[in-house]
C-alpha positions in Angstrom: -109.0 -1.5 -62.0 -110.1 -5.1 -62.7 -111.5 -4.8 -66.2 -110.2 -8.2 -67.4 -112.4 -9.9 -64.6 -115.6 -8.9 -66.5 -116.9 -10.1 -70.0 -116.7 -7.5 -72.6 -120.6 -7.4 -73.1 -121.2 -6.3 -69.4 -117.5 -4.7 -68.6 -118.1 -1.3 -70.0 -120.7 -0.1 -67.6 -118.9 -1.6 -64.8 -115.5 -0.1 -65.9 -116.9 3.3 -66.5 -118.3 3.5 -63.0 -116.2 1.0 -60.9 -114.5 3.7 -58.8 -117.9 5.4 -57.9 -119.5 2.1 -57.1 -117.1 0.8 -54.7 -115.4 4.1 -53.8 -118.5 6.0 -52.7 -120.3 3.8 -50.2 -122.9 5.4 -48.5 -123.3 5.7 -44.6 -121.1 6.5 -41.9 -121.1 2.9 -40.6 -119.2 1.8 -43.7 -116.6 4.6 -43.6 -113.1 3.4 -44.1 -113.8 0.5 -46.3 -111.5 -0.2 -49.2 -111.6 -2.5 -52.2 -108.8 -5.3 -52.0 -109.6 -7.6 -54.9 -112.2 -8.7 -57.1 -112.5 -12.3 -58.6 -114.9 -13.6 -61.2 -115.8 -17.1 -62.3 -118.8 -18.1 -64.6 -121.6 -16.7 -62.3 -119.8 -16.0 -59.0 -118.5 -12.4 -58.2 -116.2 -12.5 -55.1 -115.4 -9.0 -53.6 -112.8 -8.7 -51.0 -112.8 -5.5 -48.8 -111.0 -4.5 -46.0 -111.3 -1.6 -43.4 -108.9 0.6 -41.2 -111.0 -0.4 -38.3 -111.7 -3.9 -38.8 -114.5 -5.8 -40.9 -117.6 -6.8 -39.2 -120.6 -8.9 -40.4 -122.7 -5.8 -40.4 -120.4 -3.9 -42.7 -120.2 -6.9 -45.0 -124.0 -7.2 -45.1 -124.6 -3.5 -45.7 -122.0 -3.2 -48.7 -123.4 -6.6 -50.1 -127.0 -5.2 -50.3 -125.6 -1.9 -51.6 -123.5 -3.6 -54.4 -126.3 -6.1 -55.2 -128.8 -3.1 -55.7 -126.4 -1.4 -58.0 -125.5 -4.6 -60.0 -129.3 -5.4 -60.3 -130.0 -1.8 -61.3 -127.2 -1.6 -63.9 -127.6 -5.2 -65.2 -124.0 -5.4 -65.7 -123.9 -9.4 -64.8 -127.4 -10.3 -65.9 -130.0 -11.7 -63.5 -128.0 -15.0 -62.6 -125.2 -14.3 -60.5 -123.9 -14.9 -57.0 -122.1 -12.1 -55.1 -119.7 -13.1 -52.3 -118.4 -10.4 -50.3 -115.7 -10.9 -47.4 -112.7 -9.5 -45.7 -109.4 -10.9 -47.2 -108.5 -13.0 -44.3 -105.1 -14.3 -43.4 -104.7 -16.5 -46.6 -104.8 -13.6 -49.0 -101.7 -11.5 -49.4 -101.4 -7.9 -48.3 -101.8 -5.6 -51.3 -102.1 -1.9 -49.8 -99.9 0.2 -47.3 -103.0 0.5 -45.2 -103.3 -3.1 -44.9 -99.7 -3.2 -43.5 -100.3 -0.3 -41.0 -103.5 -2.0 -39.8 -101.5 -5.3 -38.9 -98.5 -3.7 -37.0 -97.6 -6.1 -34.2 -98.5 -9.2 -36.0 -96.3 -12.0 -37.4 -95.9 -11.7 -41.1 -94.0 -13.8 -43.9 -92.7 -11.9 -46.6 -91.3 -13.0 -50.1 -89.0 -10.2 -51.9 -88.8 -9.7 -55.5 -85.3 -11.3 -55.4 -86.9 -14.6 -54.0 -85.8 -14.4 -50.4 -88.3 -15.3 -47.6 -88.4 -13.8 -44.1 -90.8 -14.3 -41.3 -91.0 -11.9 -38.4 -93.1 -9.3 -36.5 -94.3 -6.4 -38.7 -93.0 -3.5 -36.4 -93.6 -0.5 -38.6 -95.3 0.4 -41.8 -96.1 3.6 -43.7 -96.7 4.6 -47.2 -93.4 3.6 -48.6 -92.0 0.9 -46.5 -92.2 -1.9 -43.7 -90.1 -2.9 -40.9 -89.9 -6.7 -40.0 -88.1 -7.8 -36.9 -87.2 -11.2 -35.7 -84.7 -13.1 -33.4 -81.8 -15.4 -34.6 -80.3 -17.7 -32.1 -76.7 -18.1 -32.5 -74.2 -20.4 -30.9 -70.9 -19.1 -29.4 -69.2 -21.9 -28.1 -71.8 -23.6 -25.6 -73.8 -20.4 -25.4 -76.8 -19.5 -27.3 -77.0 -15.7 -28.0 -80.3 -14.1 -29.4 -79.6 -11.5 -32.0 -82.5 -9.3 -33.3 -82.5 -8.8 -37.0 -84.4 -6.0 -38.6 -85.3 -5.7 -42.3 -86.7 -2.6 -44.0 -88.4 -3.1 -47.4 -89.8 -0.7 -49.7 -93.2 -2.0 -51.3 -91.6 -2.4 -54.6 -89.2 -5.0 -53.0 -92.1 -7.1 -51.7 -93.5 -10.0 -54.2 -96.0 -11.2 -51.5 -96.7 -10.7 -47.8 -99.1 -12.7 -45.6 -100.2 -12.5 -42.0 -98.9 -15.6 -40.1 -100.5 -17.2 -36.9 -97.9 -17.5 -34.3 -98.7 -20.4 -32.0 
């Protein structure tokens, strides 16, 4: 999944078992967690996870302890590493259909593969596509008319999408 993030000296063990390490998280309290991204710098391993039911401090804490135990036992990163575990937050792009589904009803910005930019409310999402709605105001003479716009995008048309805070 992310073999290029780990040095060749330690990557083999991790690559061989990565799906079972993050995929088979024990305990019903952690049900529904899924891996979003992993970033690695010199000594820091940042793991971003999300949950269909929302992330909590307790879920992050339990998963962090679980992963530290495995990393220490397997010695994939040596003794001197820093594990940071968190939810992706609103600054990170959405990567999986289940993240879109979880965020239905929230405001989103979408950049398409053709370079177009859209901002609106994520009104629907499934395994194949998303629907974004917004209003545009048009002038007809002295009147302002609100017109609802609807955009349906398949995931392969999305270059990047992020949740937006609407104030």
